C-alpha positions in Angstrom: 38.5 -8.7 -15.3 35.4 -8.3 -17.8 32.7 -6.2 -17.3 29.4 -6.5 -18.7 26.0 -5.2 -17.6 26.9 -6.5 -14.0 26.8 -4.3 -10.6 28.0 -1.0 -10.0 30.0 -0.7 -13.1 27.3 -1.3 -15.2 25.5 1.3 -13.3 27.7 4.0 -13.9 28.2 2.4 -17.8 24.0 2.2 -18.4 24.0 5.8 -17.2 26.6 6.9 -19.4 24.9 5.4 -22.5 21.2 5.0 -22.0 19.8 7.6 -19.9 20.9 10.6 -22.1 19.6 8.6 -25.2 16.1 8.0 -23.4 15.6 11.4 -22.3 16.2 12.7 -25.6 13.8 10.3 -27.0 11.1 11.8 -25.0 11.7 15.4 -25.7 8.2 16.6 -26.6 7.5 17.7 -30.0 8.2 21.3 -31.6 5.1 23.5 -31.6 4.1 24.1 -34.9 2.4 26.6 -36.6 -1.6 26.8 -36.8 -2.5 24.2 -39.6 0.8 22.0 -39.6 1.7 19.3 -37.6 4.3 19.1 -34.9 7.5 17.3 -35.6 9.4 15.3 -33.0 13.2 15.7 -33.1 14.9 12.0 -33.5 17.8 11.6 -31.1 21.5 10.6 -32.8 23.1 9.0 -29.6 24.0 6.2 -30.0 22.4 3.4 -27.9 24.9 1.2 -28.1 26.1 -0.3 -24.9 29.9 0.3 -23.9 31.8 -3.1 -22.8 35.2 -2.3 -20.5 37.8 -5.0 -19.7 40.7 -4.5 -17.4 42.9 -6.2 -14.7 41.9 -4.4 -11.8 39.2 -1.8 -11.1 38.0 0.1 -8.3 35.1 2.2 -6.9 35.9 5.4 -5.3 33.6 8.4 -3.5 30.3 5.9 -3.3 30.6 5.4 -7.3 31.3 9.0 -8.2 34.3 8.1 -9.6 35.6 4.4 -11.5 39.0 3.7 -11.9 39.7 0.6 -14.9 43.5 0.0 -14.8 46.0 -2.7 -16.7 45.1 -3.5 -20.1 42.3 -1.2 -20.5 40.0 -2.0 -23.5 36.5 -0.5 -24.1 34.5 -1.1 -27.0 30.7 0.9 -28.0 29.7 -0.4 -31.3 32.6 0.0 -33.9 34.5 2.2 -31.5 37.5 0.8 -29.7 39.5 2.7 -27.1 42.4 1.2 -25.3 44.9 2.5 -22.0 46.2 1.9 -19.3 44.4 3.6 -16.9 40.5 4.4 -17.8 38.5 6.7 -15.1 34.6 7.3 -15.3 33.7 10.2 -13.2 29.6 10.7 -12.2 27.9 13.6 -11.4 27.3 13.5 -7.6 23.8 11.7 -7.3 24.9 8.9 -10.1 22.4 9.7 -12.8 24.6 11.2 -15.4 28.2 10.5 -16.3 30.2 13.6 -16.8 33.5 12.1 -18.6 35.5 9.0 -19.4 39.3 9.9 -19.1 41.6 7.4 -21.4 45.3 8.0 -19.7 48.8 6.6 -21.0 49.5 4.3 -24.5 45.7 5.5 -25.5 44.9 3.8 -29.0 41.8 4.7 -30.6 40.4 2.7 -33.4 36.8 3.2 -35.4 37.0 1.4 -39.0 39.7 2.8 -41.1 40.3 5.7 -38.8 43.0 5.3 -36.0 44.7 7.5 -33.5 47.3 7.2 -30.8 48.4 9.7 -27.6 48.8 10.0 -24.3 45.3 11.3 -22.8 42.0 10.9 -24.1 38.7 12.6 -22.7 35.4 11.2 -23.9 32.4 13.8 -23.3 28.9 12.0 -24.5 27.1 15.3 -24.1 29.2 17.1 -26.8 29.4 13.6 -28.5 33.4 13.9 -29.2 36.8 12.9 -27.9 39.7 15.0 -27.1 42.9 13.4 -27.8 46.4 15.0 -26.4 50.2 14.1 -26.4 53.6 15.1 -26.1 55.4 16.0 -28.7 52.0 14.9 -30.4 48.7 13.4 -30.8 48.3 11.3 -34.6 45.7 10.0 -36.4 45.6 8.1 -39.5 42.6 7.3 -42.4 44.0 4.5 -44.4 47.5 6.3 -45.2 46.8 9.7 -44.6 48.4 11.0 -41.4 47.4 14.0 -39.2 49.1 14.9 -36.1 48.8 18.4 -33.7 49.1 18.5 -29.7 45.2 18.2 -29.6 43.2 16.2 -31.8 39.1 16.3 -31.5 37.4 13.3 -32.6 34.2 14.7 -33.7 31.7 11.4 -33.1 28.4 12.6 -35.1 30.5 13.5 -38.1 33.5 10.7 -37.9 36.2 13.3 -38.5 39.3 14.8 -36.7 40.0 18.3 -35.9 43.6 18.9 -35.4 45.2 21.7 -33.2 48.8 23.3 -32.3 51.7 22.4 -34.5 49.6 20.5 -37.1 51.3 18.8 -39.5 49.7 16.4 -42.2 50.7 13.8 -45.0 48.2 12.7 -47.5 48.6 10.2 -50.3 47.0 10.6 -53.8 44.1 7.9 -54.6 45.2 5.3 -57.4 43.0 5.3 -60.2 42.5 1.7 -60.1 40.0 1.5 -63.7 42.5 3.7 -65.5 44.1 1.4 -68.0 47.0 3.7 -68.7 48.1 2.9 -64.7 50.4 -0.7 -65.0 51.8 -0.8 -61.5 49.4 0.7 -59.3 51.4 2.0 -56.1 51.0 -0.5 -53.1 50.0 0.8 -49.7 50.5 -0.5 -46.4 47.9 0.5 -43.6 48.7 1.9 -40.8 47.0 -1.2 -39.0 46.3 -4.8 -39.4 42.7 -4.6 -38.4 40.5 -1.6 -40.2 37.6 -1.9 -38.3 37.5 -2.7 -34.6 36.4 -6.3 -33.7 35.7 -8.0 -29.8 
């Protein structure tokens, strides 16, 4: 099943992506001191649409909860999330999506960053993804690795924060332009697809 801006699912996705951004775009300009022009705050929220594919989909509670299952893959710009199950939770009035939860064999990919875990919660208002795993969740950027019980992916800053039993492994960068470096160390990236693509 491939969902692309059609029917009830796209209503939920449209609410998730478009409404918060639209609301911010309409934020009134801040009041300026006398003699100075007012300045309007610009939104940094992504306006990229979300595309979700899966084997099955069902709607519960009149669209308040929407569940995708079976080889679930979601895209938003350069962000890709795959999982066994993905649940979308809307507010009771269905005017806003509160969170998206990915469950089972979760893989998050964004350019050179990649993370795996058991469960991920995507909070749009806070622009972050909370990834957990047992015994730990793991994230890579090229060869560098960090793991912990909980990884928080800060979307706007494009970085991870690790909590609980953290372990990190960092490889020094090779100086490719150094003439003394005759045989640079070869590295094997954790994924053969550094940036997500459809």
